N, C-alpha and C positions, 0 to 999 in steps of 0.2 A: 568279750567285746560288748561295749555299751550299745543298747538299742535306742536310736533316736527317732522320735516321731516327727515327721515333717509338719511344719506349720501350714495350716490351711490358708489359702489365698483367695482373694476376690473382694471387690468393693461391696457387693451385696450377695445374698444367697442365690444359688447353692455354692458353698465354699468347697474348694477342692485343693489338692496339692499344687496344681498348676494355676488355678484361678480362672481357667479358660471357660468354665461353665457358668460363671456369674452372669446373672440376667442383665446387668449393666456394668460397663467398664469404669475405671477411675475417671473422674473429671480431669481436664476440661471437656465439656460437651459443646459441640458446634452445631448451629442450626441455620439452614437456608430455606426460605419458603415464601408462599403467597398467603397474605392475610386478607380476608373479606370480613369487614366489620359493619355491624348495624348498631348504632347507638339509639337508645330510647329512654323514656322515663316511665317508671312504675311508681306505685305508692311507697313513700319512704318507710312506712311501717313494715312493708314486705321485705325491704332491705334490712331493716332493724332485726327482723325475725331470724335472719340468717347469720347474724353477727354474734360472737360470744359476748358474755356479760362485760368483759374488760375492754371491749372495742365499741366505739361510738360511731354514729353516723357522720359523714363528712359535713363540715359546716356549710358548704355551698352545694346546691343542687343535689341533695342527698338521695333522691330517687333515680339518679342517672345510672344506666346499665349499658355495658358494651357486650353484645353477643358476637363472638368471633369464630370464624372458621379458619383453620390453618392447614395447609398442605405442606408438610415438612419433609426435608431430607436432613438427617442428623448423623453425627459421627463423634468418635472420641479423638483424642490427640494423635492417635496413630493413623487416622483416616482410612483404616482398612475396611470399615463397614461400607464405604462407598462402592467397593467392588463386589459387595454381596448385598444387593439392594433390599432384600427382605429384612435385613438388620438395620437399615438406615431410613427407609421410607415409612411414614405413618401420617395419619391425619388426626386432628382434634377439633372439637367444638366446645366452647366454654363461655360462661357468663362471668363478667368482671364488674364489681362495684367499687366505689371509693369509700374509705372509712377513716376514722381518726383514732390514733393510739398515742396516749400521753402527749397530746397537743400537736402531733404531726399527722398530716394527711397522706394516706397510702392508697394504692390499688390493691384489690383482694379478689382472688378467684374463689367463687362460692359454689359453682357447679361446673363439672367438666367431664367430657367423654372422649376417649381415645381409642385407637384401633390396634394397639400392640401391647404385649406384656412389658417390654422394656420401657415404654412410656409410662405405664402405671408404676413400675418400680422407681423410676426417677421421681414421679410425683409423690410417692410415699416419703422419699428422702427430703423433698422440698416442701412438703406440707400441702400439696395440691390434692383435692378430694376426687381423684380420677376413678372413672368407671369405664368399662368396655362399651363401645357403641359402633354403629355403622354410619360412616360419615362420607359425604360426597360433595364435591364442589367443581364447578366448571373450570377447566384449565385453559389459560390463554396460550395461543400459539402465534408465531409470527407469520405463518403462511397458510393458505387454503381457506376454504369456506366453512370448515367444521369447528372453528374455534374463534372466540372473540379476541380482539386486540386490547392491550392495556392502554386505552386511549378513549377520548370522548366518543360516546356511543356504544362502547363495549358493555355487553349485558351478561351477567353472571348469575347462576343459581347455586344454591347450597341446601343440603338436607342433613338432618340428624335423626337416627333411629336407634333404639335399644330394645333388646328382647323382641324384635320384630314389630315394634310399635313406633310410628312416626312421632317425634318430639318437637322438631323445629324445621322450618323451611323459610328461605329468604330469597329475594331477587334484588339485584342492584343494577343500575344503568349509570355508567360514568358520565358525569356532566362537565367536568373540567378539573384543572389542577386545584390542589388544596395546600394550605400552609401546614396542616397537621394531618395526622391519621386518627383524629379524635382526641378526646381529653380524658376519658374514663380510665383507659388502660395505659396511661402515660406516666405513672409514678412508680417508685419502688414498690414491690409486693410486700404485703404483710400477711403472714400465714401462721397457723398454729400447728405444731407437731405434737400429736397426742396419741397415746396408746393406753387402752384400758388395762387395769390390773388383771392378772391371771386368775386370782381367786374369785369364785363365782359370786360371793356375797360382798366382796370388797367395794368400797366407794372410792371415787377419785380416779386419778390417772397414775400409771406407772411411769409414763413420760409425758411431760407437760411443758412445752416451750413456746414462746412467741419469737418468731424469726422474721427477718427481712432479707430481701435479695434483689439484685438487679443484674441485667445482662452486661457484658463487656464487649469491647471491640465491635460495636454496632455499626452496620452499614445498611443503608436503605435507598431504594429507588424513589422516584417521584411519588408524592402522595396525591391520590385522586379522590375527589368527592363524588357522591353518587346519590341519585334518587333511590329509595329503598323501601321494601316491604318486608315484614317479618311476622310470621305466625308461630305461636308456641302451643304445645299440646301436653296433656297429662297422659299417663298410662297407669296400669295397676301398680307399677313398680317405680315410676318416676313422676315427680310433681313439678315439672318445669313451669307450666302455665300458671298453676296455682301459686307457686313460690314467687315468681317474678312476672306478673301479667304485664302485657304491653298496654300502656295508656296513651303514649304519644311518641311517634318516631321523630328523633332528632335529625338523623341523616345516615348515609352510608359512606364507606371508604374502601379503597383498595390500595394495597401497597405490597411490593416485593421487598423482603428484608433478609438480613443475615445478622446473627448475634451469637455470642458464646456465653457459657455459664461456668464459673469456676469457684463456687462457694458463696455462702451468705454470712449473715451475722445473727447471733442469738441476742435478742433484746431482754428476754426474761426467761429464767429457768426456775421452775417451781418443784 
């Protein structure tokens, strides 16, 4: 009798016969969460220093940065993660700039910290440079005195730390409705998916792709503008303040959103 070896299953490692152990499930991935955004300007040459050689600065306001805190609940198409909250809830804090590639302007995440392994694995697949961090932000509640409302006068704080070192802290106070949630993180993302060659002395990349992606099925609550403060710091292992120093605050924003992701497009494969 012929011995057949079962095919290993799973969207990402570890692969098993059932696929149940995979760190992330197959897309689509759905997200619902609260976004706290502070937009500011830095020196354009600092943005340029974080872009690959084949990517240019955005033609307008090239030093603009969005620093965003997000308190997410996410799940796959089965929605089963929602009944096991440790698999669905996580936070992230990230810096987004705008850039130009082959004549088109994109948003690009250049630094990002998250609180879970599944968020890191999704980032590897999507080209986000994710690292582990400790992330906190004030949660709104509709009742009681222990939480702000998402309304004029609501005041929110947010912090980011990694390896026990504080890297960022922000405060915003909602001042009124806004037509947008900012302009820096408002375009399709442009990322690179790159993996070093395995051989120790080899040059170049084993995987080198330029990709773009956008969310689908977007839903959003009202946009709110806010007065904002933002402080960034360095640590022995992270160079956030040095990489993207704050020169001028543009403004703050708060919005509750929902979106889904179900793949992107490869622009260049080398």
